[in-house]
N, C-alpha and C positions, 0 to 999 in steps of 0.2 A: 522822087518821093515814092515811098513804098505804100502798098495797100496792106493794112493790118486786119487780119481776120481772127476771130476768137471762136474756138470750138465750143460746142454746147456744154461739154464737161467743164471747161475753163470758165464759162459764164456762170455755171452753177456754183463753182468754187468761189468765184469773185463775189457773187451776191451773198454768200455766207460769211463774208468778212465784215469786221466792224467798219463803220462809215469812215473813220479817219484813215484806215488802211486802204479802203477802196479809193479814196482821194489820192493817196500816194501811188497806187497801182495805175490810176488814170494818167498820172504824169509820166510813168514809164511807157504806157501805151502811146502817148503823144510823141515821146522821144523816138519810139520805134518807127514812126512814119518817116523819119529822116534816114532810115537804113540805106547804105552802110555807114553813114557818118554818125554813129551812135557810140558814145563812150560808156564804158561799164558793162558791155556785153561780153560774156566769157563763154568760149566754146566748151562743150561738155565732152567727156571721154567715155570709153568703155561702151556699154550697151546704149548709151545716149549720144554716141558720136554722131555728128551732123546736126546736133541741136545746140542751142545756146541758152544761157540764163542771164537774167538781170536781177538785181536785188535792190530792195529798199528796206533797210534795217534787217529785221528777221524774216522778211517775206520775200518770196522768189516768184519769178515769172519765167516759165520755160517756153521756148519757141523754136520754130524751124523756119528756114528761109529757102524759098524756091523762086529764083528769078527776082522779081520785085514784089513778091507776096510774102509777108511775114505772118505765120500762123501761130497764134498763142495756144499752146496745148494744155498748160497747167498753171495754176495760180495757188499759192499757199504759203504756210509757215515753214520755215526751214526744217523743223523737226519732222523727220520722215518724208521730206519732200522728194528725195531721189530714190526712195525705197519701193518704187513700183506703183 
């Protein structure tokens, strides 16, 4: 079972989302505790190589894994999500 940490920036982004979306993101976070037995995690490429993303509808969760620690770095809508 993995430890899931959320950066301060990702927490701020999470709290800015509508309540229904926050509930969906919470489900993704719960799934991440079972890393690496998680379906739907996609490795990112290019400048984001070494990181992963999961999605729920139009919303994304970007995270990095080191050992058994999963660190969520970004939460938000797909529009502009990967643009820095």
